[in-house]
C-alpha positions as a printed Julia matrix, in Angstrom:
347×3 Matrix{Float64}:
 -21.45   -6.13   21.74
 -24.42   -6.41   19.39
 -25.88   -9.65   18.02
 -23.91   -9.51   14.76
 -20.64   -8.96   16.6
 -21.44  -11.82   19.03
 -22.15  -14.2    16.16
 -18.97  -13.17   14.35
 -16.85  -13.57   17.5
 -18.45  -16.96   18.18
 -17.71  -18.07   14.62
 -14.08  -17.03   14.81
 -13.61  -18.81   18.13
 -15.19  -21.96   16.72
 -12.94  -21.95   13.65
  -9.63  -21.14   15.37
  -6.9   -23.53   16.43
  -5.44  -23.57   19.99
  -2.78  -21.02   18.98
  -5.44  -18.53   17.97
  -4.75  -18.74   14.25
  -7.59  -18.48   11.77
  -8.55  -21.6     9.88
  -8.67  -20.89    6.15
 -11.25  -23.57    5.54
 -14.47  -22.88    3.69
 -16.38  -22.94    7.0
 -14.45  -19.9     8.25
 -15.47  -17.63    5.38
 -18.15  -15.13    6.4
 -20.31  -15.33    3.27
 -20.95  -17.5     0.25
 -19.43  -14.85   -2.01
 -16.27  -14.7     0.1
 -16.06  -18.5     0.03
 -16.24  -18.43   -3.77
 -13.58  -15.71   -3.86
 -11.28  -17.82   -1.67
 -11.71  -20.9    -3.86
 -11.01  -18.86   -7.0
  -8.26  -16.65   -5.52
  -5.51  -18.24   -7.61
  -7.41  -17.71  -10.85
  -8.44  -14.18   -9.83
  -4.85  -13.09   -9.19
  -3.54  -14.79  -12.34
  -6.11  -13.04  -14.53
  -5.47   -9.75  -12.76
  -1.68   -9.86  -13.23
  -2.12  -10.97  -16.85
  -4.36   -7.94  -17.43
  -1.79   -5.6   -15.86
   0.86   -7.25  -18.06
  -1.02   -6.1   -21.18
   0.03   -2.54  -20.32
   3.04   -2.84  -18.0
   6.08   -4.74  -19.25
   7.97   -6.6   -16.52
   8.1    -5.0   -13.06
   6.27   -8.02  -11.63
   7.82   -7.49   -8.19
   6.71   -3.86   -8.08
   3.14   -4.63   -9.19
   2.91   -7.47   -6.67
   4.03   -5.22   -3.81
   1.53   -2.52   -4.72
  -1.25   -5.14   -4.77
  -0.03   -6.42   -1.39
  -0.33   -2.92    0.02
  -3.89   -2.65   -1.29
  -4.87   -6.07    0.11
  -3.59   -4.92    3.52
  -5.59   -1.67    3.28
  -2.31    0.22    3.41
  -0.6     2.95    1.42
   2.5     2.63   -0.75
   5.33    5.0    -1.61
   6.81    4.22   -5.04
  10.29    5.57   -5.74
  12.42    5.46   -8.88
  14.36    7.53  -11.35
  12.3     9.47  -13.95
  10.73    7.67  -16.89
  10.29    4.19  -15.41
   6.51    4.19  -15.56
   5.53    4.79  -11.92
   2.49    6.88  -12.79
   1.39    4.57  -15.63
   1.73    1.55  -13.36
  -0.46    3.01  -10.59
  -3.13    4.35  -12.96
  -3.24    0.97  -14.73
  -3.77   -0.87  -11.44
  -6.58    1.53  -10.56
  -8.29    0.93  -13.9
  -7.93   -2.83  -13.52
  -9.7    -2.63  -10.16
 -12.64   -0.63  -11.52
 -12.32    1.83   -8.64
 -12.74    5.59   -8.6
  -9.31    7.05   -9.33
  -7.92   10.55   -8.97
  -4.49   12.04   -9.51
  -2.86   14.95   -7.72
   0.24   16.47   -9.32
   2.12   17.82   -6.31
   3.82   21.2    -6.68
   5.18   23.7    -4.13
   2.15   26.0    -4.59
  -0.42   23.2    -3.99
  -2.69   24.09   -1.05
  -4.26   21.62    1.44
  -7.74   22.58    0.21
  -6.66   21.56   -3.32
  -6.49   17.99   -1.96
  -9.2    17.77    0.7
 -11.78   20.12   -0.82
 -13.29   23.35    0.44
 -16.54   25.09    1.3
 -17.94   27.23   -1.5
 -20.75   29.78   -1.33
 -23.74   29.18   -3.54
 -27.02   31.05   -3.84
 -30.22   29.08   -3.38
 -33.74   30.52   -2.99
 -32.27   34.01   -2.72
 -30.12   32.83    0.16
 -26.4    32.26    0.3
 -25.15   29.1     1.97
 -21.97   27.09    2.18
 -21.65   23.85    0.23
 -18.73   21.45    0.56
 -16.96   20.73   -2.71
 -14.99   17.46   -2.33
 -11.36   17.41   -3.43
  -9.48   14.66   -5.29
  -8.85   12.76   -2.05
 -12.49   11.6    -2.24
 -11.7     8.61   -4.43
 -10.83    4.96   -3.86
  -7.28    5.23   -5.21
  -5.46    8.55   -5.0
  -2.19    8.99   -6.87
  -0.07   11.69   -5.21
   2.48   12.21   -7.97
   5.88   13.53   -6.83
   4.6    13.91   -3.27
   7.94   15.31   -2.07
   7.36   18.43   -4.19
   4.33   19.45   -2.1
   4.9    21.81    0.84
   4.92   20.35    4.38
   1.53   21.98    5.05
   0.01   20.19    2.08
   1.75   16.9     2.91
   0.23   17.06    6.4
  -3.24   17.34    4.84
  -2.78   13.73    3.7
  -2.03   12.47    7.23
  -5.62   12.36    8.5
  -6.86   10.82    5.27
  -4.14    8.14    5.36
  -4.56    7.22    9.01
  -8.2     7.9     9.88
  -9.82    7.49    6.43
 -11.57   10.8     6.94
 -11.16   14.52    6.15
 -11.91   17.47    8.43
 -12.76   20.8     6.84
 -13.67   23.55    9.29
 -15.96   21.99   11.9
 -17.16   19.18    9.62
 -15.71   15.7     9.25
 -16.28   13.69    6.08
 -15.69    9.94    5.88
 -13.87    8.6     2.84
 -15.31    5.78    0.78
 -13.85    2.32    1.33
 -11.6     0.94   -0.01
  -9.23    3.91    0.16
  -5.54    3.96   -0.78
  -2.94    6.61   -1.35
  -0.21    5.58   -3.76
   2.49    8.25   -3.79
   5.52    8.58   -6.04
   8.76   10.44   -5.57
  11.93   11.0    -7.54
  15.1    10.45   -5.45
  17.58   12.27   -7.7
  15.9    15.67   -8.09
  16.18   17.18   -4.62
  16.07   20.86   -5.59
  12.7    22.38   -4.73
  11.52   19.31   -2.81
  10.4    18.77    0.78
  11.49   15.35    2.13
   8.62   13.57    3.84
   8.92   13.67    7.66
   9.38   10.39    9.51
   5.85   10.55   10.99
   4.34   10.58    7.5
   6.73    8.01    6.06
   5.68    5.61    8.83
   2.1     5.77    7.59
   3.09    4.17    4.31
   2.91    0.4     4.64
   5.51   -0.19    1.91
   8.22    1.73    0.13
   8.55    0.16   -3.31
  11.68    0.69   -5.42
  11.41    0.51   -9.22
  14.51   -0.67  -11.12
  15.44   -0.22  -14.77
  14.01   -2.88  -17.12
  16.16   -5.6   -18.65
  17.25   -5.34  -22.31
  14.48   -7.72  -23.43
  11.84   -5.85  -21.4
  12.94   -2.48  -22.76
  12.76   -3.85  -26.32
   9.18   -4.95  -25.63
   8.38   -1.5   -24.2
   9.74    0.15  -27.34
   7.78   -2.2   -29.61
   4.57   -1.81  -27.63
   4.57    1.98  -27.24
   5.76    3.05  -30.68
   2.68    1.69  -32.42
  -0.37    3.68  -33.42
  -2.5     2.16  -30.66
  -1.58    1.97  -27.0
  -2.41   -1.21  -25.03
  -5.51   -0.97  -22.84
  -7.14   -2.67  -19.88
 -10.19   -4.68  -20.94
 -11.29   -6.33  -17.7
 -10.48   -6.23  -14.03
 -11.49   -6.79  -10.42
 -14.83   -5.64   -9.08
 -15.16   -3.8    -5.78
 -16.92   -6.59   -3.87
 -14.24   -9.13   -4.86
 -11.5    -6.77   -3.67
 -13.23   -6.28   -0.32
 -13.53  -10.07    0.05
  -9.82  -10.47   -0.73
  -8.97   -7.87    1.91
 -10.94   -9.81    4.52
  -9.35  -13.09    3.41
  -5.88  -11.57    3.74
  -6.35  -11.02    7.47
  -7.58  -14.62    7.91
  -4.42  -16.25    6.5
  -2.87  -18.22    9.4
   0.6   -17.48   10.75
   2.37  -19.58   13.37
   3.45  -18.21   16.75
   7.05  -19.0    15.79
   6.88  -16.76   12.72
   5.15  -14.01   14.7
   8.06  -14.1    17.12
  10.48  -13.93   14.2
   8.79  -10.72   13.02
   9.09   -9.2    16.5
  12.77  -10.21   16.72
  13.48   -8.57   13.34
  11.77   -5.31   14.34
  13.43   -5.36   17.78
  16.85   -5.73   16.12
  16.27   -2.44   14.28
  16.14   -0.77   17.69
  19.2    -2.53   19.08
  21.63   -2.15   16.16
  23.08    1.18   17.29
  26.1     0.72   15.03
  24.06    1.23   11.85
  20.63    2.46   12.96
  19.97    5.64   14.9
  16.2     5.14   15.15
  14.49    1.79   14.57
  11.0     0.73   13.55
   7.82    1.05   15.62
   5.18   -1.61   16.42
   3.38   -0.36   13.3
   6.17   -2.07   11.35
   5.48   -5.37   13.15
   1.8    -5.2    12.23
   2.63   -4.2     8.66
   5.15   -7.0     8.16
   2.74   -9.69    9.34
  -0.1    -8.35    7.18
   2.15   -7.99    4.13
   3.39  -11.57    4.57
  -0.21  -12.78    4.77
  -1.12  -10.95    1.57
   1.88  -12.41   -0.28
   0.91  -15.91    0.85
  -2.64  -15.39   -0.45
  -1.38  -14.08   -3.81
   0.86  -17.15   -4.19
  -2.02  -19.51   -3.44
  -0.93  -20.65    0.02
  -3.15  -20.72    3.1
  -0.25  -20.15    5.51
   2.58  -17.65    5.95
   6.12  -18.92    5.34
   9.53  -17.65    6.48
  10.19  -16.65    2.87
   7.16  -14.33    2.9
   8.46  -12.54    5.98
  12.03  -12.18    4.71
  10.84  -11.01    1.28
   8.49   -8.37    2.68
  10.92   -7.14    5.36
  12.67   -4.9     2.8
   9.7    -2.82    1.56
   8.16   -2.69    5.05
  11.32   -1.53    6.87
  13.46    0.43    4.4
  11.63    3.74    4.93
  11.27    3.29    8.68
  14.97    3.13    9.5
  17.09    6.21   10.17
  20.72    5.23    9.65
  23.6     6.58   11.69
  25.95    9.15   10.19
  28.73    6.55   10.05
  26.53    4.06    8.16
  25.47    6.7     5.64
  29.05    7.91    5.22
  30.2     4.37    4.47
  27.53    4.14    1.74
  25.25    1.61    3.44
  21.64    1.52    2.3
  18.64    0.59    4.48
  18.23   -2.62    2.43
  21.77   -3.69    3.3
  21.05   -3.09    6.99
  17.84   -5.15    6.74
  19.8    -7.93    5.03
  22.29   -8.02    7.92
  19.45   -8.2    10.44
  17.77  -11.09    8.6
  21.07  -13.03    8.7
  21.28  -12.57   12.47
  17.68  -13.53   13.24
  17.32  -17.29   12.85
């Protein structure tokens, strides 16, 4: 352990309570900038959501869950029927964060090198040599639009980037710039010509976010806003250093041992409910649920995780990690209904 690591470990030990929870006091923040970010977190999030609201009408729950995924350094899978603004929502969030953004339109003929990049031959000083040309995955936020239309070979090219934050091309490995997120969309009603994501890749998404139809009032506002000569635009946003501070602060939000145990009981129940669930969630779901609850608490201006945070985030964290039994699917049960039953049983 080097000197910096020793000092950091000493600081965390000094500012922890007997249960091992971080103390969200000003003394526990690593830097002056992070301390300022923590003190202004409420204002930062309010301004950020207001800015997103200039372009996106309603869908506050969806935007919040995408931001939670980003604060947890995770990836999100956004699913809805066509025309509900999934792509616009993700591109707007990227613009509001002032991060490098790229979009990949997934099609069956998309090759892995179209995403990761490839080596190209170029002539220099009368010599030919290979030069790596980075693909669209070399960005901070990558939108994989209609990811279930890409072939399994291309989908697997995203696995290393999602999990290891790096790309291997030939014998060379290239690290991706931090922060790095993949926000993927898929359409659940057009199954012809699609390749459902395998369970191993679904598990690498922290959240699966469902987008509903807008209310009558929201749709009227959408019509009024997008039938004018000028489209609404983002004028200000988050800077990279503030986002990195918020990510660090997310992991420092305290959670009680009792609530940690509740998370483990919920995840364990997904493995025991053989009536409705064939395969339950892995420990990755336990980690994801605790982190997501911490991020939601920070967004709502609280320096502790509540039971409500855990119950609220259980749906997007677990819905794509559960494989229902044939009988449950035949009876028309959805993963959300199964999660709801589990939450009622776990006190």
